[in-house]
C-alpha positions as YAML, in Angstrom:
chain: A
units: angstrom
residues:
- id: 1
  name: MET
  ca: [75.28, 101.43, 100.61]
- id: 2
  name: LEU
  ca: [77.18, 98.25, 99.71]
- id: 3
  name: ARG
  ca: [77.45, 97.04, 96.10]
- id: 4
  name: PRO
  ca: [79.11, 93.84, 95.06]
- id: 5
  name: THR
  ca: [81.40, 93.46, 92.17]
- id: 6
  name: SER
  ca: [82.20, 90.16, 90.45]
- id: 7
  name: LEU
  ca: [83.86, 88.81, 87.13]
- id: 8
  name: PHE
  ca: [81.01, 86.65, 86.59]
- id: 9
  name: GLN
  ca: [78.13, 88.84, 85.29]
- id: 10
  name: VAL
  ca: [74.98, 88.99, 87.35]
- id: 11
  name: SER
  ca: [72.29, 91.68, 86.74]
- id: 12
  name: SER
  ca: [73.24, 95.16, 88.01]
- id: 13
  name: TRP
  ca: [76.56, 93.90, 89.36]
- id: 14
  name: TYR
  ca: [79.77, 95.97, 88.86]
- id: 15
  name: THR
  ca: [82.97, 94.74, 87.43]
- id: 16
  name: PRO
  ca: [86.31, 95.55, 89.31]
- id: 17
  name: PHE
  ca: [87.98, 97.20, 86.09]
- id: 18
  name: ARG
  ca: [84.98, 99.51, 86.17]
- id: 19
  name: SER
  ca: [84.92, 100.15, 89.76]
- id: 20
  name: GLU
  ca: [88.49, 101.04, 90.50]
- id: 21
  name: PRO
  ca: [88.84, 103.54, 87.63]
- id: 22
  name: GLU
  ca: [85.57, 105.19, 88.75]
- id: 23
  name: LEU
  ca: [86.76, 105.60, 92.33]
- id: 24
  name: PHE
  ca: [90.07, 107.01, 91.15]
- id: 25
  name: ASP
  ca: [88.39, 109.33, 88.60]
- id: 26
  name: GLY
  ca: [86.00, 110.64, 91.44]
- id: 27
  name: ALA
  ca: [88.76, 111.28, 93.89]
- id: 28
  name: ARG
  ca: [89.34, 114.92, 95.12]
- id: 29
  name: LYS
  ca: [91.63, 114.69, 98.14]
- id: 30
  name: GLY
  ca: [93.09, 111.33, 98.94]
- id: 31
  name: ILE
  ca: [93.35, 107.66, 97.83]
- id: 32
  name: ASP
  ca: [94.77, 104.92, 100.04]
- id: 33
  name: ILE
  ca: [95.51, 101.57, 98.67]
- id: 34
  name: GLU
  ca: [96.71, 98.46, 100.61]
- id: 35
  name: GLN
  ca: [97.67, 95.53, 98.65]
- id: 36
  name: PHE
  ca: [99.64, 92.05, 98.81]
- id: 37
  name: TYR
  ca: [101.56, 92.72, 95.47]
- id: 38
  name: ALA
  ca: [101.05, 94.57, 92.11]
- id: 39
  name: ALA
  ca: [101.44, 93.04, 88.67]
- id: 40
  name: ASP
  ca: [100.50, 94.26, 85.15]
- id: 41
  name: GLN
  ca: [100.84, 93.20, 81.65]
- id: 42
  name: ALA
  ca: [101.07, 95.72, 78.72]
- id: 43
  name: GLY
  ca: [97.63, 95.95, 76.89]
- id: 44
  name: SER
  ca: [95.58, 94.59, 79.91]
- id: 45
  name: VAL
  ca: [92.70, 96.36, 81.57]
- id: 46
  name: MET
  ca: [95.06, 97.25, 84.43]
- id: 47
  name: ASP
  ca: [96.32, 99.83, 81.99]
- id: 48
  name: LYS
  ca: [93.01, 101.75, 82.53]
- id: 49
  name: VAL
  ca: [93.21, 101.50, 86.37]
- id: 50
  name: LEU
  ca: [96.68, 102.95, 86.27]
- id: 51
  name: GLU
  ca: [95.77, 105.75, 83.95]
- id: 52
  name: SER
  ca: [92.96, 106.78, 86.31]
- id: 53
  name: LEU
  ca: [95.31, 106.68, 89.27]
- id: 54
  name: THR
  ca: [97.91, 108.63, 87.36]
- id: 55
  name: ALA
  ca: [95.35, 111.23, 86.50]
- id: 56
  name: ALA
  ca: [94.25, 111.44, 90.06]
- id: 57
  name: GLY
  ca: [97.82, 112.30, 91.17]
- id: 58
  name: GLN
  ca: [98.37, 114.78, 88.28]
- id: 59
  name: ARG
  ca: [95.37, 116.79, 89.64]
- id: 60
  name: GLY
  ca: [96.70, 117.06, 93.01]
- id: 61
  name: VAL
  ca: [95.16, 113.95, 94.87]
- id: 62
  name: LYS
  ca: [97.47, 112.66, 97.60]
- id: 63
  name: ILE
  ca: [97.95, 108.87, 97.08]
- id: 64
  name: ARG
  ca: [99.30, 106.49, 99.66]
- id: 65
  name: PHE
  ca: [100.11, 102.88, 98.53]
- id: 66
  name: LEU
  ca: [101.10, 100.16, 101.04]
- id: 67
  name: LEU
  ca: [102.51, 97.04, 99.80]
- id: 68
  name: GLU
  ca: [103.60, 93.84, 101.62]
- id: 69
  name: GLU
  ca: [107.32, 93.15, 101.65]
- id: 70
  name: LYS
  ca: [106.95, 89.40, 100.83]
- id: 71
  name: GLY
  ca: [104.77, 90.40, 98.03]
- id: 72
  name: LEU
  ca: [107.69, 92.43, 96.13]
- id: 73
  name: LYS
  ca: [109.02, 89.16, 94.58]
- id: 74
  name: MET
  ca: [105.45, 88.69, 93.02]
- id: 75
  name: SER
  ca: [105.33, 92.31, 91.81]
- id: 76
  name: ASP
  ca: [106.35, 93.37, 88.35]
- id: 77
  name: PRO
  ca: [109.32, 95.73, 88.45]
- id: 78
  name: GLN
  ca: [107.68, 97.87, 85.60]
- id: 79
  name: ILE
  ca: [104.40, 98.44, 87.54]
- id: 80
  name: LEU
  ca: [106.31, 99.46, 90.67]
- id: 81
  name: GLU
  ca: [108.22, 101.95, 88.60]
- id: 82
  name: ARG
  ca: [105.04, 103.26, 87.14]
- id: 83
  name: LEU
  ca: [103.57, 103.54, 90.51]
- id: 84
  name: ARG
  ca: [106.45, 105.47, 91.95]
- id: 85
  name: ALA
  ca: [106.54, 108.01, 88.81]
- id: 86
  name: ILE
  ca: [102.75, 108.95, 89.73]
- id: 87
  name: PRO
  ca: [102.81, 112.59, 90.89]
- id: 88
  name: ASN
  ca: [101.72, 112.79, 94.52]
- id: 89
  name: LEU
  ca: [101.95, 109.01, 95.22]
- id: 90
  name: THR
  ca: [103.91, 107.66, 98.20]
- id: 91
  name: LEU
  ca: [104.75, 104.08, 97.86]
- id: 92
  name: ARG
  ca: [105.77, 102.28, 101.26]
- id: 93
  name: VAL
  ca: [106.52, 98.67, 101.90]
- id: 94
  name: LEU
  ca: [105.56, 96.93, 105.13]
- id: 95
  name: PRO
  ca: [107.06, 93.81, 106.28]
- id: 96
  name: TYR
  ca: [104.18, 92.46, 108.25]
- id: 97
  name: ALA
  ca: [105.93, 89.57, 109.80]
- id: 98
  name: LYS
  ca: [107.66, 92.21, 112.00]
- id: 99
  name: LEU
  ca: [104.32, 92.73, 113.78]
- id: 100
  name: THR
  ca: [103.07, 89.13, 114.15]
- id: 101
  name: GLY
  ca: [106.10, 86.95, 113.51]
- id: 102
  name: SER
  ca: [104.75, 85.26, 110.44]
- id: 103
  name: GLY
  ca: [101.93, 87.10, 108.81]
- id: 104
  name: ILE
  ca: [101.65, 89.08, 105.66]
- id: 105
  name: ILE
  ca: [99.48, 92.02, 104.35]
- id: 106
  name: HIS
  ca: [96.91, 89.82, 102.63]
- id: 107
  name: ALA
  ca: [94.06, 92.38, 102.37]
- id: 108
  name: LYS
  ca: [93.26, 94.21, 99.19]
- id: 109
  name: PHE
  ca: [91.40, 97.50, 99.72]
- id: 110
  name: ILE
  ca: [91.08, 101.15, 98.61]
- id: 111
  name: VAL
  ca: [89.63, 104.15, 100.46]
- id: 112
  name: VAL
  ca: [88.86, 107.38, 98.52]
- id: 113
  name: ASP
  ca: [88.53, 110.66, 100.30]
- id: 114
  name: GLY
  ca: [87.29, 109.00, 103.40]
- id: 115
  name: ARG
  ca: [84.01, 108.52, 101.72]
- id: 116
  name: GLN
  ca: [84.26, 105.43, 99.58]
- id: 117
  name: ALA
  ca: [85.95, 102.06, 99.87]
- id: 118
  name: PHE
  ca: [86.64, 98.90, 97.96]
- id: 119
  name: ILE
  ca: [87.34, 95.72, 99.72]
- id: 120
  name: GLY
  ca: [87.56, 92.38, 97.85]
- id: 121
  name: SER
  ca: [89.42, 89.16, 96.94]
- id: 122
  name: GLN
  ca: [91.05, 90.84, 93.81]
- id: 123
  name: ASN
  ca: [94.84, 91.63, 94.17]
- id: 124
  name: PHE
  ca: [96.14, 94.59, 92.37]
- id: 125
  name: ASP
  ca: [96.85, 92.29, 89.34]
- id: 126
  name: TRP
  ca: [95.70, 92.38, 85.84]
- id: 127
  name: ARG
  ca: [94.82, 88.73, 86.06]
- id: 128
  name: SER
  ca: [92.40, 89.53, 88.92]
- id: 129
  name: LEU
  ca: [90.58, 91.81, 86.61]
- id: 130
  name: GLU
  ca: [90.27, 89.52, 83.58]
- id: 131
  name: HIS
  ca: [91.08, 85.81, 84.32]
- id: 132
  name: ILE
  ca: [90.25, 85.03, 87.91]
- id: 133
  name: HIS
  ca: [86.91, 84.80, 89.69]
- id: 134
  name: GLU
  ca: [86.75, 87.47, 92.29]
- id: 135
  name: THR
  ca: [84.08, 89.04, 94.49]
- id: 136
  name: GLY
  ca: [84.51, 92.60, 96.18]
- id: 137
  name: LEU
  ca: [82.27, 95.35, 97.60]
- id: 138
  name: ARG
  ca: [82.09, 98.95, 96.58]
- id: 139
  name: ILE
  ca: [81.06, 100.68, 99.68]
- id: 140
  name: ASP
  ca: [79.85, 104.18, 100.61]
- id: 141
  name: GLU
  ca: [78.34, 103.34, 103.95]
- id: 142
  name: PRO
  ca: [80.06, 105.85, 106.29]
- id: 143
  name: ASN
  ca: [80.66, 103.43, 109.40]
- id: 144
  name: VAL
  ca: [82.32, 100.71, 107.19]
- id: 145
  name: VAL
  ca: [84.39, 103.36, 105.39]
- id: 146
  name: ARG
  ca: [85.56, 104.78, 108.62]
- id: 147
  name: GLN
  ca: [86.52, 101.49, 109.84]
- id: 148
  name: THR
  ca: [88.34, 100.71, 106.74]
- id: 149
  name: GLN
  ca: [90.31, 103.97, 106.87]
- id: 150
  name: ALA
  ca: [91.24, 103.44, 110.29]
- id: 151
  name: VAL
  ca: [92.92, 100.04, 109.33]
- id: 152
  name: PHE
  ca: [94.89, 101.60, 106.73]
- id: 153
  name: ASP
  ca: [96.07, 104.45, 109.07]
- id: 154
  name: GLN
  ca: [96.99, 101.89, 111.63]
- id: 155
  name: ASP
  ca: [99.14, 99.85, 109.05]
- id: 156
  name: TRP
  ca: [100.74, 103.07, 107.60]
- id: 157
  name: LEU
  ca: [101.83, 104.04, 111.10]
- id: 158
  name: ALA
  ca: [103.18, 100.56, 111.77]
- id: 159
  name: GLN
  ca: [105.37, 100.91, 108.56]
- id: 160
  name: ALA
  ca: [106.66, 104.30, 109.61]
- id: 161
  name: ALA
  ca: [107.60, 103.07, 113.08]
- id: 162
  name: ILE
  ca: [109.48, 100.04, 111.62]
- id: 163
  name: ALA
  ca: [111.40, 102.14, 109.13]
- id: 164
  name: GLU
  ca: [112.36, 104.60, 111.88]
- id: 165
  name: GLY
  ca: [113.17, 101.77, 114.37]
- id: 166
  name: LYS
  ca: [110.56, 102.92, 116.88]
- id: 167
  name: PRO
  ca: [108.06, 100.69, 118.78]
- id: 168
  name: ILE
  ca: [105.03, 99.54, 116.53]
- id: 169
  name: PRO
  ca: [101.86, 101.37, 117.78]
- id: 170
  name: VAL
  ca: [99.45, 99.03, 119.25]
- id: 171
  name: PRO
  ca: [95.58, 100.14, 119.39]
- id: 172
  name: HIS
  ca: [93.80, 100.47, 122.57]
- id: 173
  name: SER
  ca: [91.82, 97.37, 123.87]
- id: 174
  name: ASN
  ca: [89.21, 96.58, 121.55]
- id: 175
  name: LYS
  ca: [86.05, 95.32, 123.53]
- id: 176
  name: ASN
  ca: [82.68, 95.98, 121.88]
- id: 177
  name: ALA
  ca: [79.14, 94.88, 122.24]
- id: 178
  name: LEU
  ca: [77.75, 92.51, 119.78]
- id: 179
  name: PRO
  ca: [77.64, 94.16, 116.23]
- id: 180
  name: ALA
  ca: [74.56, 94.46, 114.14]
- id: 181
  name: GLY
  ca: [73.96, 95.78, 110.68]
- id: 182
  name: ASN
  ca: [76.87, 96.16, 108.35]
- id: 183
  name: TYR
  ca: [80.36, 96.19, 109.78]
- id: 184
  name: LEU
  ca: [84.02, 95.49, 109.20]
- id: 185
  name: VAL
  ca: [85.95, 92.65, 110.78]
- id: 186
  name: ALA
  ca: [89.72, 92.28, 110.45]
- id: 187
  name: SER
  ca: [92.75, 90.32, 111.56]
- id: 188
  name: PRO
  ca: [95.05, 90.25, 113.50]
- id: 189
  name: GLN
  ca: [93.11, 91.21, 116.41]
- id: 190
  name: ARG
  ca: [96.09, 92.85, 118.15]
- id: 191
  name: TYR
  ca: [96.41, 95.48, 115.64]
- id: 192
  name: ASN
  ca: [92.83, 96.14, 114.89]
- id: 193
  name: PRO
  ca: [91.58, 99.92, 115.49]
- id: 194
  name: PRO
  ca: [88.95, 100.47, 118.11]
- id: 195
  name: GLY
  ca: [85.53, 99.48, 116.79]
- id: 196
  name: VAL
  ca: [86.90, 96.93, 114.43]
- id: 197
  name: LEU
  ca: [86.11, 93.40, 115.52]
- id: 198
  name: ASP
  ca: [88.25, 90.35, 115.27]
- id: 199
  name: SER
  ca: [87.48, 88.17, 112.36]
- id: 200
  name: GLN
  ca: [88.82, 84.95, 113.73]
- id: 201
  name: ALA
  ca: [86.09, 85.25, 116.66]
- id: 202
  name: GLU
  ca: [83.17, 86.65, 114.34]
- id: 203
  name: LEU
  ca: [83.52, 83.83, 111.83]
- id: 204
  name: PRO
  ca: [82.69, 81.05, 114.10]
- id: 205
  name: ARG
  ca: [80.16, 83.18, 115.99]
- id: 206
  name: LEU
  ca: [78.08, 83.76, 112.81]
- id: 207
  name: LEU
  ca: [78.40, 80.07, 111.83]
- id: 208
  name: ALA
  ca: [77.02, 79.34, 115.35]
- id: 209
  name: GLN
  ca: [73.85, 81.25, 114.40]
- id: 210
  name: ALA
  ca: [73.13, 79.57, 111.08]
- id: 211
  name: SER
  ca: [69.88, 77.45, 111.17]
- id: 212
  name: ARG
  ca: [69.23, 76.26, 107.57]
- id: 213
  name: GLU
  ca: [72.12, 76.65, 104.94]
- id: 214
  name: VAL
  ca: [75.54, 77.95, 104.69]
- id: 215
  name: ARG
  ca: [77.05, 78.57, 101.30]
- id: 216
  name: VAL
  ca: [80.78, 79.22, 101.05]
- id: 217
  name: GLN
  ca: [83.10, 79.83, 98.13]
- id: 218
  name: LEU
  ca: [86.94, 79.98, 98.59]
- id: 219
  name: LEU
  ca: [90.25, 79.65, 96.83]
- id: 220
  name: ASP
  ca: [91.13, 76.98, 99.42]
- id: 221
  name: TYR
  ca: [90.13, 75.46, 102.78]
- id: 222
  name: ALA
  ca: [91.98, 73.43, 105.25]
- id: 223
  name: PRO
  ca: [92.26, 73.12, 109.06]
- id: 224
  name: LEU
  ca: [96.06, 73.77, 108.78]
- id: 225
  name: SER
  ca: [98.38, 76.66, 109.38]
- id: 226
  name: TYR
  ca: [101.91, 77.51, 108.31]
- id: 227
  name: GLY
  ca: [104.62, 76.76, 110.79]
- id: 228
  name: PRO
  ca: [108.41, 76.96, 110.63]
- id: 229
  name: ASP
  ca: [110.55, 74.50, 108.50]
- id: 230
  name: LYS
  ca: [107.56, 74.06, 106.17]
- id: 231
  name: THR
  ca: [105.48, 72.30, 108.97]
- id: 232
  name: ARG
  ca: [101.69, 72.56, 108.83]
- id: 233
  name: PRO
  ca: [100.20, 72.86, 112.54]
- id: 234
  name: TYR
  ca: [96.54, 71.89, 113.06]
- id: 235
  name: TYR
  ca: [94.21, 74.96, 113.01]
- id: 236
  name: ALA
  ca: [90.74, 73.81, 114.03]
- id: 237
  name: VAL
  ca: [88.86, 77.14, 114.51]
- id: 238
  name: ILE
  ca: [86.95, 77.26, 111.29]
- id: 239
  name: ASP
  ca: [86.61, 73.46, 110.76]
- id: 240
  name: ASN
  ca: [85.14, 73.00, 114.16]
- id: 241
  name: ALA
  ca: [82.49, 75.65, 113.42]
- id: 242
  name: ILE
  ca: [81.59, 74.12, 110.15]
- id: 243
  name: ARG
  ca: [81.26, 70.58, 111.57]
- id: 244
  name: SER
  ca: [79.22, 71.92, 114.58]
- id: 245
  name: ALA
  ca: [76.85, 73.70, 112.31]
- id: 246
  name: ALA
  ca: [76.43, 70.46, 110.17]
- id: 247
  name: ALA
  ca: [75.69, 68.46, 113.34]
- id: 248
  name: ARG
  ca: [72.90, 70.90, 114.13]
- id: 249
  name: GLY
  ca: [71.30, 69.89, 110.63]
- id: 250
  name: VAL
  ca: [72.52, 73.03, 108.74]
- id: 251
  name: SER
  ca: [73.32, 72.37, 105.18]
- id: 252
  name: ILE
  ca: [76.76, 73.18, 104.24]
- id: 253
  name: LYS
  ca: [77.73, 73.85, 100.51]
- id: 254
  name: LEU
  ca: [81.42, 74.45, 100.41]
- id: 255
  name: MET
  ca: [82.97, 75.15, 96.95]
- id: 256
  name: VAL
  ca: [86.79, 75.47, 96.67]
- id: 257
  name: SER
  ca: [89.19, 75.91, 93.72]
- id: 258
  name: ASP
  ca: [91.06, 73.12, 92.03]
- id: 259
  name: TRP
  ca: [94.40, 74.72, 93.49]
- id: 260
  name: ASN
  ca: [93.04, 73.28, 96.82]
- id: 261
  name: THR
  ca: [93.55, 69.56, 95.68]
- id: 262
  name: GLY
  ca: [97.07, 68.95, 96.75]
- id: 263
  name: MET
  ca: [98.06, 66.91, 99.85]
- id: 264
  name: PRO
  ca: [97.40, 67.26, 102.64]
- id: 265
  name: GLU
  ca: [94.58, 69.75, 102.05]
- id: 266
  name: VAL
  ca: [92.51, 67.58, 99.83]
- id: 267
  name: ALA
  ca: [92.45, 64.79, 102.55]
- id: 268
  name: TYR
  ca: [90.76, 67.17, 105.04]
- id: 269
  name: LEU
  ca: [88.25, 68.21, 102.18]
- id: 270
  name: LYS
  ca: [87.49, 64.50, 101.66]
- id: 271
  name: SER
  ca: [86.95, 64.06, 105.43]
- id: 272
  name: LEU
  ca: [84.77, 67.05, 105.75]
- id: 273
  name: ALA
  ca: [82.71, 65.70, 102.57]
- id: 274
  name: LEU
  ca: [81.71, 62.59, 104.71]
- id: 275
  name: VAL
  ca: [80.08, 64.60, 107.45]
- id: 276
  name: PRO
  ca: [76.34, 64.44, 107.07]
- id: 277
  name: ASN
  ca: [74.88, 67.69, 105.65]
- id: 278
  name: VAL
  ca: [78.05, 68.75, 104.03]
- id: 279
  name: GLN
  ca: [78.68, 68.95, 100.38]
- id: 280
  name: VAL
  ca: [82.07, 69.94, 98.82]
- id: 281
  name: ARG
  ca: [82.55, 70.78, 95.15]
- id: 282
  name: ILE
  ca: [85.77, 71.58, 93.39]
- id: 283
  name: VAL
  ca: [85.67, 74.22, 90.63]
- id: 284
  name: THR
  ca: [87.95, 74.00, 87.62]
- id: 285
  name: LEU
  ca: [87.90, 77.05, 85.16]
- id: 286
  name: PRO
  ca: [88.62, 76.31, 81.50]
- id: 287
  name: VAL
  ca: [92.06, 77.72, 80.13]
- id: 288
  name: ALA
  ca: [91.82, 81.15, 78.41]
- id: 289
  name: ALA
  ca: [91.10, 81.42, 74.80]
- id: 290
  name: GLU
  ca: [94.56, 82.71, 74.29]
- id: 291
  name: GLY
  ca: [95.99, 79.80, 75.96]
- id: 292
  name: PHE
  ca: [97.48, 78.95, 79.41]
- id: 293
  name: ILE
  ca: [98.17, 81.91, 81.80]
- id: 294
  name: PRO
  ca: [100.15, 81.26, 84.90]
- id: 295
  name: TYR
  ca: [98.29, 81.69, 88.21]
- id: 296
  name: ALA
  ca: [95.10, 82.49, 86.65]
- id: 297
  name: ARG
  ca: [91.71, 80.82, 85.68]
- id: 298
  name: VAL
  ca: [90.83, 80.08, 89.30]
- id: 299
  name: ILE
  ca: [87.91, 80.91, 91.70]
- id: 300
  name: HIS
  ca: [89.55, 83.30, 94.31]
- id: 301
  name: SER
  ca: [86.40, 84.77, 95.94]
- id: 302
  name: LYS
  ca: [86.05, 84.42, 99.59]
- id: 303
  name: THR
  ca: [82.20, 84.71, 100.34]
- id: 304
  name: MET
  ca: [79.74, 83.29, 102.64]
- id: 305
  name: ASP
  ca: [75.97, 83.43, 102.71]
- id: 306
  name: ILE
  ca: [74.06, 82.28, 105.87]
- id: 307
  name: ASP
  ca: [70.50, 81.54, 105.57]
- id: 308
  name: ASP
  ca: [69.95, 84.23, 102.96]
- id: 309
  name: GLN
  ca: [70.17, 86.68, 105.75]
- id: 310
  name: VAL
  ca: [73.85, 87.21, 106.47]
- id: 311
  name: ALA
  ca: [76.76, 87.69, 103.82]
- id: 312
  name: TRP
  ca: [80.38, 87.65, 104.38]
- id: 313
  name: VAL
  ca: [82.72, 89.09, 101.66]
- id: 314
  name: GLY
  ca: [86.39, 89.26, 102.44]
- id: 315
  name: THR
  ca: [90.07, 88.74, 101.61]
- id: 316
  name: SER
  ca: [90.89, 85.75, 103.75]
- id: 317
  name: ASN
  ca: [91.33, 82.16, 102.68]
- id: 318
  name: TRP
  ca: [90.00, 79.56, 105.33]
- id: 319
  name: LEU
  ca: [93.13, 78.27, 106.71]
- id: 320
  name: GLY
  ca: [95.41, 79.17, 109.69]
- id: 321
  name: GLY
  ca: [97.59, 82.13, 109.15]
- id: 322
  name: TYR
  ca: [94.91, 84.40, 107.60]
- id: 323
  name: LEU
  ca: [92.73, 85.22, 110.40]
- id: 324
  name: ASP
  ca: [95.13, 85.01, 113.00]
- id: 325
  name: ASN
  ca: [98.50, 86.39, 111.86]
- id: 326
  name: SER
  ca: [98.00, 88.27, 108.68]
- id: 327
  name: ARG
  ca: [96.18, 91.60, 107.79]
- id: 328
  name: ASN
  ca: [92.85, 90.75, 106.21]
- id: 329
  name: LEU
  ca: [89.49, 92.54, 106.15]
- id: 330
  name: GLU
  ca: [86.07, 91.02, 105.90]
- id: 331
  name: VAL
  ca: [82.55, 92.89, 105.51]
- id: 332
  name: VAL
  ca: [79.67, 91.37, 107.38]
- id: 333
  name: MET
  ca: [76.17, 92.25, 106.07]
- id: 334
  name: HIS
  ca: [72.95, 91.48, 108.06]
- id: 335
  name: ASP
  ca: [71.08, 92.28, 104.90]
- id: 336
  name: SER
  ca: [68.89, 89.74, 103.11]
- id: 337
  name: THR
  ca: [69.14, 91.45, 99.81]
- id: 338
  name: MET
  ca: [72.99, 91.35, 99.84]
- id: 339
  name: ALA
  ca: [73.08, 87.80, 101.23]
- id: 340
  name: LYS
  ca: [70.71, 86.62, 98.44]
- id: 341
  name: ARG
  ca: [72.83, 88.28, 95.77]
- id: 342
  name: ILE
  ca: [75.99, 86.49, 97.20]
- id: 343
  name: GLY
  ca: [73.86, 83.37, 97.13]
- id: 344
  name: VAL
  ca: [73.09, 83.75, 93.55]
- id: 345
  name: LEU
  ca: [76.71, 84.15, 92.78]
- id: 346
  name: HIS
  ca: [77.36, 80.90, 94.62]
- id: 347
  name: GLU
  ca: [74.71, 78.89, 92.94]
- id: 348
  name: GLN
  ca: [75.70, 80.23, 89.52]
- id: 349
  name: LEU
  ca: [79.10, 78.19, 89.97]
- id: 350
  name: TRP
  ca: [77.59, 75.42, 92.03]
- id: 351
  name: ASP
  ca: [74.93, 74.46, 89.48]
- id: 352
  name: GLY
  ca: [77.17, 74.98, 86.55]
- id: 353
  name: SER
  ca: [79.54, 72.65, 84.57]
- id: 354
  name: TYR
  ca: [82.91, 73.82, 86.14]
- id: 355
  name: ALA
  ca: [81.76, 72.79, 89.60]
- id: 356
  name: LYS
  ca: [82.13, 68.82, 90.43]
- id: 357
  name: PRO
  ca: [81.50, 66.95, 93.73]
- id: 358
  name: ILE
  ca: [84.55, 65.92, 95.41]
- id: 359
  name: ASP
  ca: [85.51, 62.28, 94.97]
- id: 360
  name: ILE
  ca: [86.52, 60.91, 98.00]
- id: 361
  name: ASN
  ca: [88.08, 57.80, 96.21]
- id: 362
  name: ARG
  ca: [90.00, 59.85, 93.72]
- id: 363
  name: ASP
  ca: [93.77, 60.55, 93.98]
- id: 364
  name: TYR
  ca: [93.86, 64.13, 92.64]
- id: 365
  name: PRO
  ca: [96.84, 65.45, 90.79]
- id: 366
  name: GLU
  ca: [99.02, 67.84, 92.69]
- id: 367
  name: PRO
  ca: [98.10, 71.49, 91.38]
- id: 368
  name: HIS
  ca: [100.67, 73.44, 89.59]
- id: 369
  name: PRO
  ca: [99.08, 76.89, 88.87]
- id: 370
  name: GLY
  ca: [102.29, 78.40, 87.54]
- id: 371
  name: ARG
  ca: [102.65, 75.88, 84.60]
- id: 372
  name: PRO
  ca: [100.50, 74.12, 82.11]
...
């Protein structure tokens, strides 16, 4: 069973600050957590998450917590100290760039007792639980949980190998028949366990099957990657697939955050908006009641609904560097009920006052999410 969670309320949906404590409270043997970074603020709902995680460690649950090395500078020292103080918790740091040359751990997921998993856009950050639009899946479908566990185990072994100066283990060749039902895809392909497909190949394959409508919600989108010396190499994999679908007559409704309005990204968004059958809207969420919060009040979900038949929920932004060089996870669901629920979440924002069609004649201000 796969159950979506979101920070916008839709009937019968969970909230992340409910799901994570429930998972930890129910853990009996082991909790595995893989995250980009960790951040807390005193008095936030993250305290409840940490309390539940601490209680699990105190009752003997073995906890493995894997962080991205580049995420340490984004992490609060206090939460790292708090994590290290939890009984039975082992915290490791993985420099993922040593595997791929330039990537990071960008995935955000949890596995409990090898029986349940949580995969979603939300970082281990108090803002993600209260002030950012996020979407994730709470999963107890055995195949998807097993695949997610295999990814964590692969990355945990890679960290140990790097720390010990040993060769990084590379999984066996991963050649599979076309998948069906609900399944996990991940990146980078070279370090995917057997049975876990390549997200960079699967995304355009799914888009090629669209016949009527594709609805996408993202933090940001651009056919660009990240190269040396701040260069932005062209990355056309996703953009070509989107334009090809539109050329077949498929309606594309792409929604991105207002953090996506800087140059050169916004120029590519404007170009895409000129393609027949493509609509692009930019979402600006209001400032919190308590005032400006750095790096918050933004849509951060990474979802897609194809023809109300196939849903995609994951951790990747749609730019180069995410589906090719960084560790990310996405869940594909050939399930009309779930696809329609993801579609409802999309339409809730699309039709609301926060989403505005992109103006191809406007010079958008450079976004500064860290300051007012």
